[in-house]
N, C-alpha and C positions, 0 to 999 in steps of 0.2 A: 688674400690674403698670405701670410710669409713665416718659415717657418725661425726659429728665437737660433739667435745663433751669435757667435761672439769671436772678439779680433782678439788676431794673437795669439801663442804655441798653446795645447790641451793638456794640461796635466792636473792629476789629480788627486790626488792624497789624504790620507784619511790617521786620525793617531788612536792607537787603543791605546782607550785606561785599565792603568792597573788597580785589582777588585784588592778593596782596600783590605787590609790587617784584620788579624779577630780584635776586635775592644778601640781599629779604630775608628775616626769621623767619616760615617756618610758622608758624600760631598755630592755638590748636587750639580743638572747639568742645566747652562744658559747658552741661549745663542742670540744672534742678530744675522738679519742677513743684512751683505756690504757688498758696495758698489767702487770697481778700482777703476779709477781712471789718471791716462797719465796727461801729461802739462797742454797737448792739444786736446784734452777731453773725448780723447779718443780709451773704447776698453782695453782693459791689460787682465787678463785671462790665467798670465798664469804661473801667480802669484807662489809661491811655498806655506807649506802652515812655519818654521821657521824665517819666514819673514815677514811672520803674523805679528802685533801682543797685542793682549787687549789689559787695562789696567779696569780695574769695579773698585772707585773708590781712593782711588790714591795706587792699588793694588796688583802688581800681574798675577794674573791667576792662567791656569796649564792649561791647553788648549787641550778638546778631546775629539773635534773634529775639525774637518778643514773641504768640505764641496767647492768644487770650481764653478762656476758658472754655465761651463760645458755640463756638468752634471746635474744641475740642475737643473738648467734649463729641458731636463728629463721630464720633465715632473710637470704636468697644470697648472695655470698660476688664475687666479679668480679678483676679480677689475671691479669694484666699486664705483658708480657713475652717479657721484649726489647734486641735484640740481637746489643750493638755497634762489629765494630769492635775486634777480636780476631785473633789476630797471634799465630804461633805456633803450628802444630796438636793436640801437645800435652794438650794442654790449652785449644781448641777447643774441641777435645774430652771430656775433662770432662767435659765442661758449658753443653756441649749436652747429654750426658749420666744427670750430676745430675737434667735435665731441664724433660729430660722425666723420670725418678724414683718420683722427682716434681708432673707431670700431676697424674701421674698415682695413685698419692693418692689426690686427688684434690675430698674436699666433696664433693658428692650428693648435688644439684642443684647447685653449686657454681658454673661461667661462666670466661670461656681466652676469651685471646686476642695475638695471634704473631705481634713482630712489627721487624721487621731487618733491618741496617741500611744494602742499594740498590745498586745502582753505583753512587748516587749521592743526597743520605734521607731519610731518612727511612724511611722504609714504614711500612704504615700496609699491612698483611697480609692473614689476612680475615676483613669480611666484618663489623662484631663485635666485639661484647661480643658470644659465642658462645657454649652451651652445645652438642652440637655434639665432642669427645670424636676420633674418625675415623680421624675428619678436624684437628683437634691439631697434633694428631700423623702424617695426608696426610702432613701437617703444616710444621711442626717439621723436619721430614726427609727430606726435600728442603734444610735446613739452609747448612747441611755439602759446599753444589755445593755453595749457592745464597751469601753467604756473607761473605765479603770480610776483608784483614787481617790489613787492614790502611783506611783513608778517602781519598773515591777516588773521582774525579769531586770536585761540586762545588755543594753546595748546597741549594737549592731552598728557604729553611732554613722557609717549612713546613711539616705536615704528607702527605705523597706522597701512592703512591701502590694501596689499594684498599680505596672506597671513608666509610672512616668510620660511621655506623651510630646508634646514640647512640641509637635508639628505635629497631636496629636491635632484632628478634627472632628469637631462634628454637628450634627444638623440640632434648632431650636428643636418643642418641643412644642404649644405656642400654649395653646389658652385650656386641655387640660386640662390640661397642667402645671403649669399657673398652680393651679388646681384643688385638685392633690395640693399642693401648697406651704400651700394657704392653709386645705387639711382639718387638714391636720398640725399648722398651729399651734393648730386649733381645738381637736381631740386632748390639745395638749397643754396646753393653757391650763384646760382641764378633769377633766385625768387627777386620779384617784386622790392621796392623800397617797403619797407611796415610790415613784410612778413612774418617775421621774425615776434610783432605788437610789440607792445606797450607803450610808454606813453615818453615821448622826446626830458632830457635829462635838463636841468633850468644848467648850463653851466656860468664858472666864474662863481661860483656860491659857494666860502669857508664852510669844512665841517661845523665846525665853534656856535654855524648860525645858522645849517641843517639842522642841527639837532634839536639848540634851542635851552640850550646853556644856563637861558636866567630863570627857565622853569623846570623847578629842585624833583615838581613830580613825576616830570613829565618823562623825567629820566632816566628816574626810577623805576617806568613803566617801562621804558626800551630794556632798562638792568635785566628783570625781573625773565618779558621775551626772553632775549638770549640767553639767560638762565635758563626755562624751560627748551628752547630749543636745544642748547647742550645735553642735556635730557636728555632726550632725545638721539641725540647725536650717540652718547655715551652708550642708551637703549642696543642700533645700530649697532657699532663696532662690538659689544657683547659677541651679539649675536652668530656677528659675521664672524668671529674668532673660532667658529666651532667645526667649519668646515676648515679641511688640511690644505697643507701645501700655503705660496707663499702668497700673501689677501695683499692688493692694494687699493686703499679711497681715494677716487679724485674728487675735490668737493667746487662744482664752482660759485656762484657768489660776489654779489655786486649788490646791496642793501645793507642794515643800519647796523648787526654785527660789523663788520668793515668802518664804517663809520665808525663808531665809538673803541675802536684800533686804530685810528689814526694817529701820526704821530704830532696833529693840533691838537690832541688831546692835553698830553705829557706839555706841550709849550705853553698849556690852557691854564695847567698847574700852574705855574710860575709870574702869570700876565696880573698885572697888575688894573681889576674894571671897577668901575664906578658906582657904592654900591647903595644903593635906594633903603631911604630908613622905613625900617618896619620887612623887609625880607628878608626870605627864611632861608637864604647863602645866593652864592652869589652864583658866575660863570668860575672861579677859581675849585669852590668846594665840591661841585658838580664832576669837573674835571678828576681831581680827585678820586672824588666814588668813584668813575666810568673808569676809571684806570686801574685802581685796585681788584674792582670784581671782575672785568675783562682779563686780565691776570690767573687771576682765582680760576675763574672759566680754559683760560686756553691749557692751565696747567692740568689740569682736569682729564681735559682731553686728549693730551701726552701723555701723562702718566698713561689713560687709561688702555690708547690705540697699544702701547708698546707693550704693555705685560698682556693684550692679547691678541700682540703678532705684528700686527697690521704696519704697515707703511702708508703714509696718509701723504696727500699730494697740492697742492692749495693757489685754485684759477682764481686771481682779486688784482684787488689793487691796482695800480696803472707803473712799477715798476719801479726800481729803484726805493728807498725806505719805505714803501704806497705798499704795502703786502695783504693785507686785509686781514683779516678776523683768523680764518686758520695758514696764513701764511707765517705765523708766528709757531701754531702748535709744528709741523709739515718737515720742517728741519731736523728738529729731536729723534724721529722718527725714522728717521735715515729719506726722508722724502725731497722733495724739490718747489718752490716757486714761481711760480706760471706771473705772468701781468697780465690782468680780460686790457688786452690792446690787442694792434691792428699786428699781426704778423702772431699772433697767434699759433695758428694751423700749423703751421709751418714747426717750428720750434716742439709744439705738443705731439701733434702724429711722427715728428723725427724721434722723438723721446722715448718713445715704446718700447722700442730697438735698446736702449738702460735701459728703463727700467728694471726689466723683467731679469737682467743679466747678471746678476752679483752670488756670490758666494754669501756659504752658507756655513757659519765659523762657530763652531759649539767651544767653551771653557766648562771648569768644576769649578762649586762656591762651596765653601764649609759649611752652610747652610739653608735651607730653602727661601730664597727672598724675602723678607718681609716689605721690608719699606724701600720705595724709588733711592738707588744711587745710582752716580753719576759713574755715565762707563767710555771708557776712550778708545779708540780704534785707531793700529800705526802699522805704516810699514818701511823697513828699512829698506825697503826699494827707491833709489835717488828719481824725484819728477815725479813718485805713484802719490796721487792721495786718496783715502776710505773713505766715505760716505754712509755714514750706518746711524743708527743708532744712539743717543747721547745718554739715555737712560736705561736703565731693567728697573 
């Protein structure tokens, strides 16, 4: 366990909004959680309000308040770990070890909720956000036997399992709880081959072959399955939105949804395939359908996460351009993309020191937001990059 900290000079600043004059248009306050990094990737914690600019749909908006990472660190944050299906024992082990290492580093006072895909839907494995580290460890220890490798069953399109309670509270279990988490991490690291369960994935198989794009009915069925899973995630987002403070959703995944988001799908859209007389569509047509529907699902998730005030992180894909389904969502919410590959434990575990160290930037708009609009945050300080949501 450790206390959240930021690097750099500490400066807190806020701008008071002027009261509207009689007959003036009432303005609406909108906000974003903003991460500031220098050229080496280090945290920058001393930006002044005058160094930050917010544009909404191309128009500069007046700032209402800026809270530094030092100020926002005083409030507890909430973390949701979501486990979608993961195939192959190696990928599963990598995900479980990284999650255990991550939990061992969660700052004091922060709360965790673990959600995983069950036999027919995502299930809340805890009644709500918990401070009890022993409960985190106990829940994570069940995942190797619980988590499927593919989407099985027909999703109920809403979060199942234990009834999630936004108002759920419990008490920290202190050093004993931390020992439970570190003990599980040590067990996972020393686990014998196959402890993470699963079937070894066949290497060298192209995504277009794995998905069988020659079968339009099969493709349509997979898209319908991902569509139902999207509704469950949207349901989760909405329920978590009721919890105050910064909220982070980390999604681990290596399944059909990630295959359908592969760059090979876009390539297949323009590839000439041999047609068979009487067929009902070939790989190119299937690829176009996949590309269209996956963009729709990803935009739905991105827009809802922003509206609900969530920062999404994706742990999927192999890196480079292969970033998985939620990898196309995370950056638009101000989150990160991590490849599900060797080295994940180190990069992901260290990343927690960055994830929660954000500015709270609030600005005024002339009317309550009706439709999604592009948001661009920038700073005048040279060599500093701002990472934040791309929509509001």
